C-alpha positions as CSV (number, residue, x, y, z in Angstrom):
1,M,-17.7,-37.7,33.5
2,S,-17.9,-37.7,29.7
3,G,-20.1,-38.9,27.0
4,V,-22.6,-36.0,26.7
5,T,-24.4,-36.1,23.4
6,A,-24.3,-32.7,21.7
7,Q,-27.8,-31.5,20.8
8,P,-29.0,-28.4,18.9
9,A,-30.0,-25.4,20.9
10,T,-33.7,-26.1,20.3
11,A,-33.4,-29.7,21.7
12,L,-32.6,-28.6,25.3
13,R,-35.4,-26.3,26.3
14,R,-35.6,-27.0,30.0
15,I,-33.3,-24.5,31.7
16,G,-33.2,-23.9,35.4
17,F,-31.5,-20.8,36.9
18,I,-30.9,-20.1,40.5
19,G,-29.7,-16.7,41.6
20,L,-31.1,-13.5,40.2
21,G,-28.8,-10.9,41.7
22,R,-27.2,-8.0,39.8
23,M,-25.4,-10.3,37.4
24,G,-27.7,-13.3,37.5
25,L,-30.8,-11.4,36.5
26,A,-29.0,-9.9,33.5
27,L,-27.7,-13.3,32.4
28,A,-31.0,-15.1,32.8
29,A,-32.8,-12.2,31.0
30,N,-30.5,-12.6,28.0
31,L,-31.5,-16.3,27.8
32,V,-35.1,-15.3,27.7
33,R,-34.5,-12.6,25.1
34,K,-32.8,-15.2,22.9
35,G,-35.9,-17.4,23.0
36,F,-35.0,-19.9,25.6
37,S,-37.5,-21.0,28.3
38,V,-36.0,-20.4,31.7
39,R,-37.4,-21.3,35.1
40,A,-35.7,-19.3,37.8
41,F,-35.6,-18.9,41.5
42,D,-34.2,-16.3,43.9
43,L,-34.8,-15.6,47.6
44,A,-35.5,-11.9,46.8
45,A,-39.2,-11.4,45.7
46,G,-38.3,-8.2,44.0
47,Q,-35.8,-9.9,41.7
48,L,-38.3,-12.6,40.9
49,A,-40.9,-10.0,39.9
50,K,-38.4,-8.3,37.6
51,F,-37.7,-11.6,35.9
52,A,-41.4,-12.3,35.5
53,E,-41.8,-8.9,33.8
54,L,-39.1,-10.0,31.3
55,G,-41.1,-13.1,30.4
56,G,-39.3,-15.7,32.6
57,D,-41.0,-18.5,34.4
58,L,-40.8,-18.5,38.2
59,A,-40.0,-21.5,40.4
60,S,-41.3,-21.8,43.9
61,S,-38.0,-22.9,45.3
62,A,-34.4,-23.8,44.2
63,T,-35.5,-27.4,44.1
64,D,-38.4,-26.5,41.9
65,A,-36.1,-24.7,39.5
66,A,-33.9,-27.8,39.2
67,R,-36.6,-30.4,38.9
68,D,-36.6,-31.8,35.3
69,A,-34.0,-29.2,34.1
70,D,-31.7,-30.3,31.4
71,I,-29.3,-27.5,32.3
72,L,-29.1,-25.8,35.7
73,F,-27.2,-22.5,36.1
74,L,-26.2,-21.3,39.5
75,M,-25.2,-17.6,40.1
76,L,-24.8,-17.2,43.8
77,P,-22.8,-14.9,46.1
78,G,-20.1,-17.3,47.2
79,P,-19.0,-20.8,48.4
80,K,-21.3,-20.9,51.4
81,E,-24.4,-20.3,49.3
82,V,-23.4,-22.6,46.5
83,R,-22.7,-25.5,48.9
84,A,-26.0,-24.9,50.7
85,V,-28.1,-24.8,47.5
86,A,-26.3,-27.6,45.7
87,L,-25.0,-30.0,48.4
88,G,-27.3,-29.6,51.4
89,P,-29.8,-32.2,52.6
90,D,-32.4,-30.8,50.1
91,G,-29.7,-29.7,47.6
92,V,-30.6,-29.2,44.0
93,L,-28.3,-31.9,42.7
94,A,-30.7,-34.5,44.1
95,A,-33.6,-33.0,42.2
96,L,-31.9,-33.1,38.8
97,P,-32.6,-35.9,36.3
98,A,-29.6,-38.2,35.4
99,G,-27.6,-36.7,32.6
100,A,-28.4,-33.1,33.4
101,I,-25.6,-30.5,33.4
102,V,-24.9,-28.3,36.4
103,V,-23.2,-25.0,35.5
104,D,-21.9,-22.9,38.4
105,M,-21.2,-19.3,37.3
106,S,-20.6,-18.1,40.9
107,T,-17.1,-17.1,42.0
108,V,-16.1,-19.7,44.6
109,D,-13.0,-21.4,45.9
110,P,-11.4,-24.4,44.1
111,A,-12.5,-26.8,46.9
112,T,-16.1,-25.9,46.3
113,A,-15.9,-26.4,42.6
114,D,-14.2,-29.7,43.0
115,A,-16.8,-30.8,45.6
116,L,-19.6,-30.0,43.2
117,A,-17.9,-31.8,40.4
118,A,-17.5,-35.0,42.5
119,A,-21.0,-34.8,43.9
120,A,-22.4,-34.4,40.4
121,A,-20.5,-37.4,39.0
122,E,-21.8,-39.5,41.9
123,R,-25.4,-38.7,40.9
124,G,-24.9,-39.3,37.1
125,L,-24.7,-35.6,36.4
126,H,-22.3,-33.4,34.4
127,F,-20.6,-30.4,36.0
128,A,-19.1,-27.3,34.5
129,D,-17.9,-24.1,36.2
130,A,-18.3,-20.9,34.1
131,P,-17.5,-17.8,36.2
132,V,-18.3,-14.6,34.5
133,G,-15.8,-11.9,33.4
134,R,-16.4,-8.2,32.4
135,L,-18.7,-5.8,34.1
136,A,-22.4,-5.9,35.0
137,A,-23.0,-3.4,32.2
138,H,-21.6,-5.9,29.7
139,A,-24.0,-8.6,31.2
140,D,-26.9,-6.3,30.6
141,R,-25.9,-6.1,26.9
142,G,-25.3,-9.8,26.5
143,E,-21.5,-9.2,26.3
144,S,-20.2,-11.3,29.2
145,L,-17.1,-13.4,29.1
146,F,-17.1,-16.9,30.5
147,M,-14.1,-18.8,31.9
148,L,-15.3,-22.4,31.4
149,G,-14.0,-25.5,33.1
150,A,-15.6,-28.5,31.4
151,D,-15.1,-31.6,29.3
152,A,-15.1,-30.7,25.5
153,D,-18.4,-32.5,24.9
154,V,-20.1,-30.6,27.7
155,L,-18.7,-27.4,26.2
156,E,-20.3,-28.3,22.9
157,V,-23.7,-28.6,24.5
158,L,-23.4,-25.4,26.6
159,Q,-22.1,-23.2,23.8
160,P,-25.5,-22.0,22.5
161,Y,-26.6,-21.0,26.0
162,L,-23.3,-19.2,26.9
163,N,-23.4,-17.4,23.5
164,A,-26.9,-16.2,24.4
165,M,-25.5,-14.6,27.5
166,G,-22.1,-13.4,26.3
167,T,-19.7,-12.9,23.4
168,T,-16.6,-14.7,24.6
169,I,-15.9,-18.2,26.0
170,Y,-12.5,-19.3,27.1
171,H,-12.2,-23.0,27.6
172,C,-9.8,-23.1,30.5
173,G,-9.6,-26.8,31.0
174,P,-11.6,-29.5,32.8
175,A,-14.1,-28.8,35.6
176,G,-12.6,-26.6,38.3
177,H,-10.3,-24.7,36.0
178,G,-12.8,-22.0,35.3
179,T,-13.0,-21.2,39.0
180,R,-9.2,-21.2,39.3
181,T,-8.8,-18.9,36.3
182,K,-11.4,-16.5,37.7
183,L,-9.6,-16.2,41.0
184,V,-6.4,-15.3,39.1
185,N,-8.3,-12.8,37.0
186,N,-10.0,-11.1,39.9
187,F,-6.7,-11.1,41.8
188,M,-5.4,-8.8,39.1
189,V,-8.6,-6.8,38.6
190,L,-8.8,-5.9,42.3
191,A,-5.1,-5.1,42.6
192,Y,-5.7,-2.6,39.7
193,C,-8.6,-1.1,41.7
194,Q,-6.2,-0.2,44.5
195,L,-3.4,1.0,42.1
196,N,-5.8,3.1,40.1
197,S,-7.2,4.8,43.2
198,E,-3.8,5.6,44.6
199,A,-2.5,6.9,41.2
200,L,-5.5,9.2,40.6
201,V,-5.4,10.7,44.1
202,L,-1.7,11.3,43.6
203,A,-2.4,13.0,40.3
204,Q,-4.9,15.3,42.0
205,G,-2.6,16.0,44.9
206,M,0.0,17.2,42.4
207,G,-2.5,19.6,40.8
208,L,-2.9,17.7,37.5
209,D,-6.0,17.9,35.3
210,L,-7.9,14.7,35.8
211,A,-9.2,14.4,32.2
212,K,-5.8,15.1,30.7
213,T,-4.1,12.6,33.1
214,L,-6.6,9.9,32.2
215,A,-5.9,10.5,28.5
216,V,-2.2,9.8,29.2
217,L,-2.7,6.9,31.5
218,T,-5.1,5.2,29.0
219,G,-2.9,5.9,26.1
220,T,0.3,4.3,27.5
221,T,1.3,0.9,28.9
222,A,-0.1,2.0,32.2
223,V,-3.6,1.4,30.9
224,N,-5.8,-1.3,32.3
225,G,-9.4,-2.1,31.5
226,Q,-10.7,-0.9,34.9
227,L,-9.1,2.5,34.5
228,K,-10.1,2.9,30.8
229,E,-13.7,1.6,30.9
230,K,-14.9,1.5,34.5
231,W,-13.5,4.5,36.3
232,P,-14.8,7.2,33.9
233,A,-18.3,5.6,33.9
234,K,-18.5,5.0,37.7
235,V,-16.7,6.8,40.5
236,L,-15.4,9.7,38.4
237,R,-19.0,10.4,37.4
238,G,-20.2,10.1,40.9
239,D,-21.9,6.7,40.3
240,L,-21.1,4.4,43.2
241,T,-23.9,1.9,42.6
242,P,-22.4,-1.6,42.6
243,G,-21.4,-3.0,39.2
244,F,-18.9,-5.0,41.3
245,D,-20.0,-4.8,44.9
246,M,-17.2,-4.0,47.3
247,A,-18.2,-6.9,49.6
248,L,-18.2,-9.4,46.8
249,A,-14.8,-8.1,45.7
250,L,-13.4,-8.6,49.2
251,K,-14.8,-12.1,49.1
252,D,-13.1,-12.8,45.8
253,I,-9.6,-11.4,46.7
254,T,-9.9,-13.3,50.0
255,L,-10.6,-16.6,48.1
256,A,-7.6,-15.9,45.8
257,C,-5.3,-15.3,48.8
258,Q,-6.6,-18.4,50.6
259,A,-6.1,-20.5,47.5
260,A,-2.6,-19.3,47.3
261,Q,-1.9,-20.1,50.9
262,S,-3.4,-23.6,50.5
263,I,-0.7,-24.5,47.9
264,G,2.2,-22.6,49.5
265,I,2.3,-19.6,47.1
266,A,3.2,-16.2,48.5
267,V,1.1,-13.3,47.2
268,P,2.2,-10.4,49.4
269,L,0.6,-7.7,47.2
270,G,-2.7,-9.5,47.0
271,S,-2.8,-9.9,50.8
272,Q,-2.2,-6.2,51.2
273,V,-4.9,-5.3,48.7
274,R,-7.3,-7.6,50.6
275,D,-6.6,-5.7,53.9
276,L,-6.9,-2.3,52.2
277,M,-10.2,-3.3,50.6
278,A,-11.5,-4.4,54.1
279,L,-10.6,-1.0,55.4
280,A,-12.5,0.7,52.7
281,L,-15.5,-1.6,53.1
282,N,-15.7,-0.9,56.8
283,G,-14.9,2.8,56.2
284,G,-18.3,3.7,54.8
285,H,-18.3,2.1,51.4
286,R,-20.4,-1.0,52.0
287,G,-22.9,-1.5,49.2
288,Q,-20.8,0.5,46.8
289,D,-18.8,-0.3,43.6
290,T,-15.2,-1.2,43.8
291,S,-14.2,2.0,42.1
292,A,-15.4,3.8,45.3
293,L,-11.9,2.9,46.6
294,T,-10.8,6.2,44.9
295,D,-13.2,8.1,47.2
296,F,-11.8,6.3,50.2
297,W,-8.3,7.2,49.4
298,A,-9.2,10.8,48.5
299,R,-10.8,11.3,51.9
300,L,-8.0,9.6,53.7
301,N,-5.5,12.0,52.1
302,N,-7.7,15.1,52.7
303,Q,-8.3,15.5,49.0
304,A,-11.5,16.5,47.3
305,L,-13.4,13.7,45.6
306,L,-12.2,13.1,42.1
307,R,-14.9,13.8,39.5
308,L,-14.8,14.5,35.7
309,T,-16.6,17.7,34.9
């Protein structure tokens, strides 16, 4: 669907937001801090209370958050939740006024993104998928990255709002291409998590100094963003609180592997990472950050937990 009329940021003041989890609350909070009026809903009363403390308006239900919204953002755990909220009998698409824009920032499968795009078009709505890149700490600071799938005119309307929540927008193509790009991105991110964990446990097993080894690994072509930015701030400091929850990571790598299977693409490494992450999740690391994989492999190899002193 095309033909959205670009308007200045002040013209579209009615913003709905559904999903105030670890990332969603940070994103919605940045919209409020930048002066936008946001009406949000989440099933968790505690998250709603936090949002109210930040100056946000509270909706009584997902439908209430969508009613009369010019732009509705969704930030939900996965495909099941997105379909239930958007496409169910009382789905939010039916509550939106004609011409509104639905922006799904969740990480879902391509079929779900495509189903939302089709359903939105049938109701006279516009759809964009804008899954989020970078860490939760970046979202806190308003430094998120968005992989956007949308028509160019929809991008023009959304840009002020995405800029309020982040610093980088990659226009990946039409609706659905943001989701597909996010799956490829997280496929690599989560493969790095496994590789980093094995490498650091190996380094400790050989008696190397952790800090000196990190200096080398982050100063050569072995470097990756997870190892350079996340590991020293999370597991190597003993902080396993989820910036990227292990269960959500398993969901993401599973979606990527399923997407590959659906189009006949072999991803043997990704499939192995998926299985190893499931082992870690069920091995005592539920509710922890993906960097906790390093603790899992340290214990499995009878090594002390790796910590920077």
